[in-house]
C-alpha positions as CSV (number, residue, x, y, z in Angstrom):
1,M,117.0,91.9,125.4
2,I,118.1,92.2,121.8
3,V,116.8,88.8,120.7
4,P,113.1,89.5,121.7
5,L,113.4,92.9,120.0
6,F,114.7,91.3,116.8
7,V,112.0,88.6,116.8
8,G,109.4,91.2,117.5
9,I,110.6,93.3,114.5
10,V,110.6,90.3,112.2
11,A,107.1,89.3,113.4
12,V,105.8,92.8,112.6
13,F,107.3,92.7,109.1
14,L,105.9,89.2,108.5
15,I,102.4,90.4,109.6
16,L,102.5,93.5,107.5
17,F,103.8,91.7,104.4
18,C,101.2,89.0,104.5
19,A,98.4,91.4,105.3
20,S,99.5,93.6,102.3
21,E,99.4,90.6,100.0
22,L,95.9,89.7,101.1
23,W,94.7,93.3,100.7
24,S,96.1,93.5,97.2
25,A,94.6,90.2,96.3
26,K,91.2,91.3,97.4
27,Q,91.5,94.6,95.6
28,S,92.5,92.9,92.4
29,D,89.0,91.5,92.1
30,S,87.8,95.0,91.2
31,W,90.8,96.1,89.1
32,P,90.1,97.2,85.5
33,K,91.4,95.0,82.7
34,T,93.2,95.7,79.4
35,R,94.5,93.5,76.6
36,G,98.0,92.2,76.8
37,T,100.4,89.8,75.1
38,I,102.4,87.0,76.5
39,I,106.1,87.7,75.7
40,E,107.7,84.8,77.5
41,S,106.4,81.4,78.8
42,H,108.4,78.5,80.1
43,A,108.5,75.9,82.9
44,S,110.2,76.9,86.1
45,H,111.6,74.2,88.3
46,G,113.0,76.4,91.1
47,S,110.7,75.0,93.9
48,K,109.3,71.7,95.1
49,H,106.5,71.9,92.6
50,P,107.1,72.8,88.9
51,S,105.4,76.0,87.8
52,A,105.3,78.2,84.8
53,Y,107.1,81.5,84.4
54,I,105.0,83.8,82.4
55,R,105.9,87.4,81.4
56,Y,103.5,89.7,79.6
57,E,103.2,93.2,78.2
58,Y,100.2,95.5,78.3
59,K,99.3,99.2,77.9
60,V,97.3,101.5,80.1
61,G,96.6,104.7,78.2
62,N,99.8,105.3,76.2
63,V,102.2,103.8,78.7
64,S,103.6,100.3,78.2
65,Y,104.2,97.9,81.1
66,E,105.5,94.4,81.6
67,G,104.4,92.0,84.3
68,D,105.1,88.5,85.5
69,R,102.6,87.9,88.3
70,L,100.0,85.3,87.4
71,S,97.9,85.8,90.5
72,Y,98.0,86.4,94.2
73,S,97.2,82.8,94.8
74,P,100.1,80.7,96.2
75,S,99.3,77.9,93.7
76,E,98.8,78.3,90.0
77,E,97.6,74.7,90.0
78,R,94.2,75.8,91.4
79,F,93.5,77.3,87.9
80,Y,95.0,74.9,85.4
81,G,96.2,71.7,87.1
82,N,100.0,72.0,86.4
83,S,102.6,74.1,84.7
84,G,102.1,72.4,81.4
85,N,98.4,73.5,81.4
86,L,99.5,77.0,82.3
87,Q,101.9,77.1,79.4
88,A,99.2,75.8,77.1
89,R,96.9,78.6,78.2
90,F,99.5,81.4,78.4
91,Y,101.7,80.6,75.4
92,K,104.1,83.1,73.9
93,G,102.1,85.4,71.6
94,A,98.8,84.7,73.3
95,V,96.5,87.8,73.7
96,I,95.2,87.8,77.3
97,N,93.3,90.0,79.8
98,V,95.6,91.8,82.2
99,Y,94.1,93.2,85.4
100,Y,96.0,96.2,86.7
101,D,95.9,98.4,89.8
102,P,94.4,101.8,88.6
103,N,96.4,103.6,91.3
104,S,99.7,101.8,90.2
105,P,99.3,100.4,86.7
106,S,102.6,98.6,86.9
107,D,101.0,96.2,89.4
108,S,99.1,93.6,87.5
109,V,97.8,90.0,87.5
110,L,96.4,87.7,84.9
111,V,94.0,86.0,87.3
112,P,92.5,88.4,89.9
113,G,91.4,87.5,93.4
114,Y,92.7,85.0,95.9
115,E,92.0,81.5,96.9
116,Q,91.8,81.4,100.7
117,T,94.6,79.1,101.9
118,L,96.7,79.1,105.0
119,N,99.8,80.7,103.3
120,E,99.1,84.3,104.1
121,Y,96.8,83.6,107.0
122,G,99.4,81.3,108.4
123,G,102.0,84.0,108.0
124,I,99.9,86.4,109.9
125,I,99.1,83.9,112.6
126,S,102.8,83.0,112.8
127,G,103.7,86.6,113.0
128,F,101.4,87.2,116.0
129,F,102.7,84.0,117.7
130,M,106.3,85.2,117.2
131,L,105.3,88.7,118.5
132,G,103.7,87.1,121.6
133,I,106.7,85.0,122.3
134,A,109.0,88.1,121.9
135,V,106.9,90.1,124.3
136,L,106.8,87.2,126.8
137,V,110.5,86.6,126.7
138,G,111.1,90.4,127.0
139,W,108.8,90.6,130.0
140,I,110.6,87.6,131.6
141,I,114.0,89.2,131.1
142,H,112.7,92.5,132.4
143,K,111.3,90.8,135.5
144,N,114.5,88.9,136.2
145,R,116.5,92.1,135.9
146,Q,114.2,93.8,138.4
147,G,114.4,90.8,140.8
148,N,118.2,90.7,140.6
149,A,118.5,94.5,141.3
150,K,119.6,95.1,144.9
151,P,117.9,97.8,146.8
152,S,120.1,100.6,148.0
């Protein structure tokens, strides 16, 4: 009974995480912007596809912040083609627009919004599928235990 429970818990966390990312992406379309400066920009080869690591600083009121999120999109390539183009656009010292969450100014992006792909939607669908499997397996285990119980 522990495995279906564990799978169900993982599924709920997956659903909540992906839904939260989609919600933040949608909200970022209406975030205010401020000026910022790129303080670090270099190629990152940590995944299958090379990407750019970009860190920037910005101020909201009199408070300084740093960020490194380019966007909520799973692929920077939709904006600039590849990591080299990203680095050309977001080079160290470049002055850029930073979009920040007015309720939590430390949350920011350089490109607001979200390209609808299957990454987060796929995560949500997978989460519901896993949750369904966990419920089904749990129900089967429960029914088998009831069937094996001997009446007194």
